[in-house]
N, C-alpha and C positions, 0 to 999 in steps of 0.2 A: 508649422504652425498644425501638423495635428498632434492632441493630445491620446496618445495609447493608451489601448485597455488598459487597465492595472489592478490589483488588487495587496490594500496595503491589508498587512499578516500581522504582521507586531509597529505602534510607530514610540515611539519617543524619540521627547521632543528636544530630552536637555541629553541623548546616549546614542546609542545602536540604533536602527529599523531596519525595518524587512519589509522590503517590498516586489512583488512579481510584477512585470511587463512583461502584455506582451510584444514583440514586433515582428513586420512585416521578411526583416532578413536582418542578419546581422551579419556583415564581413567585415575583414580585418582592417581593423583604422573609422571601425561608423566608431559615430558615437549617438548617444543624443541624455537630452535635458532631463534635468527631474527640478520644480519648482515646486515648493507651498507657502503660503501665508500671505496669500495675493486672491483678495475677491472674485477673480477668474478665472482662481485653477475651480478643472473641473476633476469634479468626483470618483472617488473607487468606482470600480465596474469590473466586480470576482466575477462573474458570470460569463461573460467577455471575455474574458484572462482566458478562459480555456476551450479547446477546442469540443463542437459541439461531438467526437464522436468519445468524451472524457461524461462516465459515469459520476464518477467519483474522484474527489481531489481533497485528499485529507493532512491538514499540518499539521497536525498533531498539536497545536500549541497551546491549550486552553490548558489549565491549571486540574481543573476534575472532571465530570461531567461529560457530555454528548461532544463529538468530535466534530465540529464543523463538517459539511459537501461546499467547497469554493462552486463547482459547477451551477452549470444553468438550470439544472433538477434539483439545485436548494436541498432543504430538511427530505427531503423522501426520500436520501441514501445519507441520512446523517448516519459516522459510530459510535454508537450509540453502547456504553459499560454494561452486560450483562455477569451474573453470580458472585463474587464477593466485588460489588462494583466502588466501596472500601480501598483497595486496592487500584481502584485505574483511577491511576493521580499522572500527576507534570514528570517525567524524569527528572531522577534530581544529581545527574551527573551532568560537567561541567564540557564531552565532548560530545556533543547532543550533533550531527551533522549538518542541521539545516532549522534556524532558530532551535523553539521546545522541541520534546518530545514526549512522549505518555506513555507510561511503564502502564504494561497489562495485566499485570500478576505478580504476587513480589510470594506469595503463600502459601495460597489458599488460587481456588481454580477460579481466575477473570478472566477475559478478553472481548472484545469489540464488536459488535455486530453491525452488518449493514443488509435493509430489512430484502426480500425475493427480485432482483434485478429482468424477470422475467418477461417485463414486458417492451426490454430495451433489444431482448433478444442476439444477446452479447454471447449466448456461453458456444456458442459455436465458433465464431471466431474474436478472439479479445487478447489486454494484456493486463497482468497485475502487477504493482511493483510495491517496493520498499525499501526503506532501510532497518535492517535486525542487529538486533544484542542480545544474547542472552546472558542471563546468570546462572540458570538452570533448565531443565526441563523433562515432565515425566515424557516414560517407554512410549514413543513411535507418535509425542508430541507434532501438533499439528502447526504450520507458520498460519498457511492462506490455508481452508478450505470451504467448500459448498457441497462437505457431505455430515452423513449422520452416525454414518460407518465405511469402510473402505473398501465393500462389497459394494455401495448403488450407485444410481447415478448422479452424476455429478463431476464433480476436480479435486483438488487437493494437491498441498506440497508438505509428505511426512519430515520425519526425522527416522534415521532405522533405527528402532530402538532405543531412541533419548545420545542417538549420535549428534555433537556441533558441528561434526564436519561433513559427515555421509546422513544425503536425503537418495529422496523421490519422490516426481511427481506424478497423476496418474487421471485417466478420466474417468468413468465408466466403465467398475468394474471393479478389479483390482489390480487388474495385467490388461493390454501390457502397460508396463511403468519405464518411465524414463528414469533411472538412475545420475545424480550427482553428484563433485563431491569438491570442500574448498578446499583449501589449502588450509593449513594448524595456523594459530589455532580455530578458528572458522567462528565459529556466531563468538564462542566462546567470549567473556567481556570485549568485544570487538566488536563495532558498528561496519555491516555489508549489505550491500546493495546490490540487491533482487529482485528480477525479472522475468516473467515467466507469458512469454510469447507462442500462440494455438493457435492454425493457420484454420482446426476444420479435422487435420491430420498430424501437426509436426505439432513435439510443442522447443523450444527453442529456449535456454532456460542460459540468462548469465550472471556474472556474479563479480561488481563493478568494472561491467561497462563491456566487460570480457565473455565469453560465447564460451561454457566447460558445460555445456550437453547439448544432442540435439540425439533427434529418437521419436517413435511412433506412436501416441497411445489415446484409447477408444475415442468418440468424439465426446464429448462432455456437453451432453443435453443438460436445455433445462430442466429442472424439477421442484422449483416452487420454494426454494430451501433458502434460508439465509447465507448471505455471508462470513465468516467466522474469520476475524481476524485475531493468531494468537491460537486459536483452536478447534476443536470439529464445529459444524454448522451449528449445535443443538446444543454444544457445552456440558454434555456427555463422557468425552474418556479424553485423552493428553492432550494437557494445554504444556504454553511454555510459559516460564517464570525472564519477563524480561523487559523491552522497552522495542518501540514501533516507531518510524519517523516519515513523513513524507510517503503518502500509501496512495497507491493512485489507482485505477480498473480505469481500462476503456477498451472500446468494440472497435476489435478490428487489430491484425495485429504485426506491431509497430518495426520499425525501418531499422535495420544493429545500430544505424547510424542515432535512433532517438535513445 
């Protein structure tokens, strides 16, 4: 008789719908019921679907414009198109990992920007993740960044000279950095799920659920800068021509099981 917190991502009465459900546990053989169409059904509770540790959950399913944040923080941390915003539109391929996805840039510099999360004090310990697919990338393009340039305070994940398979991640300053390698073809015309888990000292990098790198970086302090998806923090340096789906930012170092 309990109604689980749930978020209706997309609803199509004549086709495929997508709903996120927060379950207290899920063991082999267990099931839960979905009910709709009756006057007693409780409405979607999007913010309650995501644990309080989440600062941002962006499904990237919007056709254009702002990518809405589904957590309890709501629009405070929406992901807003910047640069050539006309290029920030729904991904037009049929292979998006979950529901719709968002193209950040096709030919010109465009990216998604999330306001500074300093108030949440997450940058000492945090996890950021998402599905990424690339068509092309300028030299040293950023996947996720909270830096205006590589020397300053913050953190970022960056391509090694435009490579689609060789990357590094860093905290404050330019070194030390944690290199990581994706199997060929890497991100080139290929969806890869990446997760960066940072515990104030150690950074773990996961590719498609497997840890592919582990190392030490300088502590990533709060810096007042926006978080960029697909470019550096203020959109002045290298950007990626590609698409993102189901991006997440949470306070705390996620477990390997997560």
